[in-house]
C-alpha positions in Angstrom: 0.2 -0.3 -0.3 1.6 3.3 -1.2 2.4 5.9 1.7 2.3 9.4 0.5 5.7 11.2 1.3 8.2 13.7 0.4 12.0 12.5 1.0 14.0 15.3 1.5 17.9 14.1 1.6 20.5 16.4 3.5 23.8 15.0 2.0 22.4 13.8 -1.4 25.4 14.0 -3.8 27.2 11.6 -1.1 28.2 8.0 -1.6 25.8 6.6 0.7 22.9 8.0 -1.3 24.3 6.7 -4.5 24.9 3.3 -3.8 22.2 2.8 -0.8 19.2 4.9 -1.0 18.4 5.6 -4.2 18.7 2.1 -5.2 16.3 1.5 -2.1 13.9 4.2 -2.7 13.7 2.5 -6.6 12.7 -0.8 -5.5 10.4 0.3 -3.0 8.8 2.0 -6.1 8.9 -1.3 -7.9 6.7 -2.8 -5.2 4.2 -0.1 -4.9 5.3 1.4 -1.4 6.0 4.2 -3.8 4.0 5.1 -6.4 2.3 8.7 -7.6 2.1 10.3 -4.2 5.5 11.0 -3.7 8.5 13.3 -4.6 12.4 13.7 -3.6 14.1 16.7 -2.6 17.7 16.4 -2.6 20.1 19.2 -1.1 24.2 19.8 -1.1 26.2 22.2 -1.9 27.4 21.0 -5.6 25.1 23.5 -8.1 23.6 20.6 -9.8 20.4 21.3 -12.0 17.2 18.6 -11.6 17.6 17.0 -15.0 21.3 16.4 -13.8 20.4 15.2 -10.3 17.7 12.9 -12.3 20.8 11.7 -14.8 22.6 10.4 -11.3 19.8 9.1 -9.8 19.0 6.9 -13.3 22.9 6.0 -13.1 22.4 4.6 -9.5 19.5 2.2 -10.2 21.1 0.6 -13.4 22.2 -3.0 -11.8 18.5 -3.2 -11.0 18.0 -3.2 -14.5 14.7 -1.1 -14.8 12.9 0.0 -17.9 14.0 2.8 -19.7 10.3 4.0 -19.0 10.2 2.9 -15.2 13.5 4.8 -14.5 12.1 8.2 -16.4 9.1 8.0 -14.5 10.9 7.3 -11.0 13.5 10.1 -11.2 11.0 12.6 -12.8 10.1 12.5 -8.9 13.8 13.8 -8.0 14.1 17.9 -7.4 17.7 18.9 -6.5 18.6 22.5 -4.3 21.8 23.8 -4.1 22.3 23.8 -0.2 24.7 25.4 2.2 23.4 24.0 5.9 24.3 27.1 7.8 22.6 29.6 5.2 18.7 30.2 6.3 18.0 31.8 3.1 18.5 28.3 1.5 16.1 26.7 4.3 13.8 29.4 2.9 14.2 28.0 -0.5 13.7 24.7 0.6 10.4 25.4 2.5 8.9 27.2 -1.1 10.0 24.0 -3.2 8.6 21.4 -0.8 5.4 23.3 0.0 4.8 22.9 -3.7 6.0 19.4 -4.3 3.3 18.7 -1.7 0.9 20.1 -3.5 1.4 18.8 -6.7 2.0 15.2 -5.7 -0.8 15.2 -3.0 1.8 14.2 -0.5 -0.8 15.4 2.9 2.2 17.2 4.8 4.1 13.7 5.0 8.0 14.5 5.0 11.1 12.5 6.3 14.1 14.0 6.6 17.5 12.3 6.1 20.8 13.3 7.2 23.3 11.6 5.4 25.9 14.1 6.8 28.4 14.2 9.3 26.7 14.7 12.8 28.4 18.1 13.2 25.3 19.0 11.1 22.3 17.4 12.5 21.9 20.2 15.3 22.2 23.2 12.7 19.7 21.4 10.2 16.8 20.7 12.8 17.1 24.0 14.3 16.4 25.5 10.8 13.6 23.1 9.7 11.5 24.5 13.0 13.1 27.9 12.6 12.1 28.1 8.7 8.8 26.3 9.3 9.7 23.5 7.1 7.8 21.0 9.5 4.4 20.7 8.9 1.1 20.3 11.0 -1.2 18.7 9.1 1.1 15.6 8.4 4.2 13.3 9.7 7.3 14.8 10.3 10.2 11.8 10.6 13.6 12.4 11.3 16.4 9.6 9.7 19.9 10.0 11.1 23.1 8.2 10.0 25.9 6.7 12.2 28.0 8.5 14.1 25.6 9.6 16.8 28.0 12.1 18.5 32.0 10.6 19.0 31.4 10.2 22.5 28.5 9.6 25.2 29.2 13.5 25.8 28.8 14.9 22.4 26.2 12.2 21.4 23.9 13.5 24.8 24.5 17.0 23.5 23.5 16.4 19.7 20.7 14.3 21.3 19.4 17.6 23.3 19.5 19.8 20.1 17.1 17.0 18.2 14.8 16.6 20.6 14.1 19.8 21.1 12.5 19.8 17.6 11.6 16.2 17.1 10.2 13.6 19.8 11.8 10.6 20.2 9.0 8.4 18.5 9.8 10.6 15.1 13.8 9.8 14.9 14.8 6.9 13.8 18.6 6.1 13.7 19.7 3.9 11.3 22.3 1.0 11.6 21.8 -0.6 8.6 22.5 -4.1 10.3 19.8 -4.1 12.0 17.8 -4.2 8.5 20.0 -7.4 7.9 17.6 -10.7 7.3 19.4 -12.7 9.8 19.9 -10.0 12.4 15.6 -9.6 12.3 16.0 -13.6 12.3 17.6 -13.5 15.7 14.1 -13.3 17.4 12.8 -15.8 15.7 15.5 -18.4 16.3 14.9 -18.1 19.8 11.4 -16.9 20.7 9.8 -19.5 18.2 11.9 -22.4 19.2 11.4 -23.7 22.3 14.6 -25.8 22.1 16.8 -23.1 22.0 14.7 -20.8 24.1 14.5 -23.1 27.2 18.7 -23.3 26.8 19.0 -20.0 26.4 21.0 -19.3 29.5 24.0 -19.7 31.5 22.9 -23.3 32.4 23.7 -24.7 28.9 25.8 -21.9 27.3 29.1 -22.0 27.6 29.9 -18.8 25.7 28.6 -16.6 22.8 31.1 -15.0 20.3 30.3 -12.6 17.7 32.6 -11.7 14.8 32.3 -9.3 12.3 35.4 -9.9 9.5 36.1 -7.5 7.1 38.5 -8.7 4.1 38.8 -4.9 3.1 41.2 -2.1 4.4 39.8 1.3 5.2 39.8 2.1 1.0 38.7 5.5 0.7 37.2 6.2 4.4 40.7 7.0 5.5 40.1 10.3 7.0 36.7 9.3 8.7 38.6 6.0 9.6 41.3 8.1 11.5 38.9 9.7 13.9 36.8 6.5 14.6 38.5 3.7 14.6 37.0 -0.2 14.7 35.8 0.7 18.4 33.7 3.4 17.8 32.8 2.6 13.9 31.4 -1.1 14.8 31.5 -2.1 18.5 29.5 0.9 20.0 26.7 0.6 17.3 27.0 -2.5 14.9 28.5 -5.1 17.8 26.6 -4.1 20.7 23.1 -4.1 19.1 23.7 -7.5 18.2 24.5 -8.4 21.8 21.6 -6.8 22.9 19.2 -8.9 20.9 21.2 -12.2 21.8 21.0 -11.4 25.6 17.4 -9.7 25.8 14.9 -11.0 27.9 11.8 -12.4 26.3 9.3 -9.3 25.6 6.0 -9.1 26.6 5.2 -7.8 23.2 6.5 -8.4 19.6 6.4 -4.7 19.2 9.3 -1.8 18.6 8.3 -0.3 22.3 8.4 -4.4 23.9 11.6 -5.0 22.2 13.4 -1.4 22.8 12.8 -2.0 26.7 14.4 -5.4 26.7 17.3 -4.5 24.6 17.8 -1.4 26.9 17.8 -3.7 29.9 20.2 -6.0 28.3 22.3 -3.4 27.7 22.5 -1.2 31.2 23.3 -5.3 32.5 26.3 -5.1 31.0 29.5 -4.8 33.3 31.3 -1.8 33.6 35.0 -2.5 33.4 37.6 -0.4 35.4 40.3 0.5 33.3 42.6 -2.3 34.7 39.2 -4.8 33.7 39.5 -3.2 30.5 43.1 -3.9 30.0 42.2 -7.8 31.4 39.2 -7.8 28.9 40.2 -5.7 26.0 42.8 -6.0 22.9 43.5 -4.0 20.0 45.3 -4.2 16.6 46.3 -2.6 13.6 47.0 -4.1 10.2 50.6 -4.5 9.0 51.7 -5.2 5.5 50.3 -9.1 4.5 49.8 -11.7 1.3 47.3 -14.0 1.4 45.9 -16.1 -1.9 48.2 -14.3 -4.1 47.1 -10.9 -3.3 49.6 -8.4 -1.2 48.1 -5.8 1.1 49.8 -2.5 2.2 50.0 -1.7 5.9 47.7 0.8 7.4 49.8 3.2 8.2 50.4 3.5 4.6 47.1 3.6 3.0 45.6 7.3 2.0 45.2 9.6 4.3 46.6 8.0 7.1 49.2 9.4 9.6 52.3 7.0 9.4 52.5 7.2 13.0 48.7 6.3 13.3 47.8 4.7 16.6 44.1 4.2 15.5 43.0 0.7 15.8 41.4 -1.5 12.9 41.1 -4.7 15.2 39.5 -4.7 18.2 38.7 -7.8 20.6 37.0 -8.3 23.7 35.2 -10.0 26.5 32.1 -8.7 27.3 30.0 -9.7 30.6 26.4 -9.3 31.7 25.6 -9.5 35.5 21.9 -10.7 35.2 20.2 -13.9 36.2 20.1 -15.4 32.7 23.5 -14.8 32.0 26.1 -14.3 35.2 29.0 -16.4 34.4 28.7 -16.2 30.1 31.2 -14.4 28.3 30.3 -12.7 25.2 33.2 -12.7 22.9 33.3 -10.0 20.5 35.6 -9.4 17.4 36.2 -7.0 14.4 38.5 -5.8 12.2 39.8 -4.5 8.9 42.0 -6.8 6.0 41.3 -9.9 7.8 41.3 -13.1 6.2 37.8 -13.1 5.0 34.3 -11.1 5.0 31.9 -12.5 7.0 29.4 -12.2 10.0 28.5 -14.6 12.4 27.6 -15.5 15.8 28.6 -18.8 17.6 26.4 -19.6 20.5 28.8 -22.2 22.3 26.5 -24.5 24.6 28.1 -26.6 27.7 29.3 -30.3 27.6 26.9 -33.2 29.2 27.4 -33.2 33.0 29.0 -37.1 32.4 30.4 -38.4 29.2 29.1 -41.7 29.3 31.7 -42.5 26.6 34.7 -42.5 28.6 34.5 -46.3 29.1 36.7 -48.0 31.1 36.4 -51.0 29.4 39.4 -51.7 27.7 37.8 -52.9 24.6 36.3 -50.1 23.9 38.6 -47.4 25.1 40.6 -47.0 22.0 37.3 -46.5 19.9 36.0 -43.4 21.9 36.7 -39.5 22.5 38.1 -39.1 25.5 35.5 -36.3 28.0 37.7 -33.2 27.6 37.1 -33.8 23.7 34.1 -34.6 22.9 32.9 -31.6 20.9 30.7 -28.7 22.2 27.0 -28.6 20.6 27.3 -25.3 18.4 24.1 -22.5 17.3 26.1 -20.9 14.4 23.9 -17.9 12.7 25.5 -16.8 9.4 24.3 -13.0 8.8 27.0 -11.8 5.7 28.1 -13.2 2.8 25.9 -16.4 3.3 22.4 -16.6 5.3 21.3 -19.2 7.6 22.0 -21.7 10.4 23.5 -24.4 11.6 23.8 -26.6 14.2 26.4 -28.8 15.5 25.6 -32.0 17.1 27.6 -35.4 18.2 26.5 -38.7 16.2 27.7 -42.3 16.4 30.8 -43.0 13.6 30.2 -45.7 11.2 31.5 -48.9 12.1 32.5 -50.9 15.6 32.3 -48.7 18.6 30.6 -45.5 19.9 32.8 -43.4 19.0 31.0 -39.9 18.6 32.1 -37.2 15.8 30.4 -34.3 14.8 27.1 -33.7 12.4 26.0 -30.3 11.5 22.6 -29.3 10.1 22.8 -26.9 8.4 20.4 -24.5 6.3 21.4 -21.5 4.0 19.6 -19.7 2.1 19.7 -19.9 -1.8 21.7 -17.5 -3.6 18.4 -16.7 -5.7 16.7 -15.7 -1.9 19.6 -14.0 -1.0 19.6 -12.1 -4.0 16.1 -11.0 -4.1 15.3 -10.1 -0.4 14.7 -7.0 0.3 18.2 -5.2 1.1 18.7 -3.9 4.4 18.2 0.0 3.3 15.2 -1.2 1.7 13.5 -2.4 4.9 14.5 0.3 6.9 13.6 2.8 4.7 9.9 1.4 4.6 9.8 0.8 8.5 10.3 5.0 9.1 8.0 5.6 6.1 5.4 3.5 8.5 6.5 5.2 11.7 7.8 1.8 12.9 11.2 2.0 15.1 11.4 -1.5 15.7 14.9 -1.8 13.9 16.2 1.3 14.7 17.9 2.4 17.9 16.6 4.2 20.4 18.5 7.1 22.1 18.7 4.9 25.4 20.3 2.2 23.6 22.8 4.8 22.2 23.6 6.4 25.5 24.2 2.6 26.8 26.5 1.8 24.3 28.6 5.0 24.4 28.9 4.4 28.1 30.6 0.9 27.6 32.7 2.4 25.0 33.6 5.3 26.3 35.4 3.3 29.2 37.3 1.3 26.9 38.4 4.3 25.0 39.4 6.3 27.6 41.5 3.3 29.2 43.3 2.9 25.5 44.0 6.7 25.3 46.1 6.5 28.2 48.6 3.8 27.0 50.4 3.6 23.6 49.7 1.0 21.4 52.6 -2.1 20.0 51.5 -1.3 16.1 50.9 -3.0 13.4 50.3 -6.4 15.4 49.0 -8.7 12.8 49.4 -9.4 9.1 46.6 -8.7 6.8 44.8 -11.2 5.8 45.0 -12.8 9.3 42.5 -13.0 11.7 43.8 -10.7 14.4 46.4 -10.4 16.8 47.8 -12.9 18.9 46.8 -11.2 21.8 42.5 -11.8 20.7 43.3 -16.2 20.3 45.5 -15.6 23.8 42.3 -13.6 25.9 40.3 -16.8 24.9 42.8 -19.2 26.0 43.0 -18.2 29.2 39.2 -18.4 29.8 39.6 -22.5 28.3 37.8 -21.0 25.0 38.8 -20.9 21.5 37.5 -18.6 18.6 35.2 -21.0 16.5 35.5 -19.5 13.2 38.6 -19.4 12.0 39.1 -19.3 7.9 42.6 -18.5 8.2 43.5 -22.1 8.6 42.2 -23.1 5.4 44.2 -21.1 3.6 47.5 -21.8 5.5 46.9 -25.4 5.2 47.3 -24.8 1.5 50.3 -22.7 1.3 47.8 -19.3 0.6 48.6 -17.4 4.2 51.9 -17.6 5.7 
């Protein structure tokens, strides 16, 4: 069903708009979620015309193989306005155009303001939206914000106050594109729709949980941004802690945005706040050196464009979170993320505890040599694959064929087909539609953002007081040795280790 709306994109000429936003809008257009009653105003500093803007929009959707007629019809809804976010007169021009399009397309006063810009501009923009009366009285006004939301808790709090002076929390949609991914949303279904898992989803049965966000690429053209951010703020503060809260939260009283949000906030509040000593004990950081994998050579981080030779910015983070509540007390949640790792992949491994007694540790001499020692009995592992493949697997123990009762791991495996994955809604498509419908389930609430910054700030402040020994892992590997030692000292090991496959074949040193 079509929802009339005017989209106003601040930062309309940027990479995000061209790679994600315009193709996502076209998919919604193809499916009828957008039809005749929508319009887009793109704003940025560049002095483009409407015709040039529409041509750019058509170029961004070519990979979707639109017909010439469909591309032309879609692009005709786009209008461009050269804009300086600090110039009040430009907002007056924006209001005039917005009002004109509202009447022309019968948009009923519904407006979505998408800020695809640096956070230092957010406050200025929302202040002008209010002061220049761009907000409407007869429809909805919703604000969509890209990360980062601030640079630490203090700046995020200041920014939130500015925005909340104009928009109520219910109309603020803080994008975390990972929350739009199919298998992230599937976490709740896997947990709450399967009693086999939900009844075991606690510290009585789960040994540890591992969350890996691995990237095989380097910083690419984002060197300037990454130098100010690093892996901790770029990935842990938002994506990883959001996934962790979904894994750790209690069953919501209702499957609504409010019900889910309340439980996610409780989970984040229960994460132990570490002292500086505990941060040093439970978190490690890394920066990649030059490396070679499968015949491809990569330069060190400090040799990438726009990176200082003496940079102390981390490109890798691994750590252990503890959640101090009844369900999770004593269960470590291990996380790791990094650039230039062995493979691109995001996955969750839920490692279950061993059986209390291994009955296959026989004393009978005739059976002893055919059995696995108790300490080597494979653990049951639930793996949730988020990207690039989507699905999940469960590792169980079965009997080896032949004499004796020697257990061996067997895997129950489900992966979405390439056809299904290719045709499933892209994350931004789903999130834009959610915002259009006023559904905040898959967006970050301010209380979640504040809790995440409080956790991350403690780590950052501890690290800022010491000088790291960088670089400490080669490009193409799964991070520094300290990340493996972190788990080993607790008697655990990373479940996913794709680097071994390459080493066994001589493709990685």
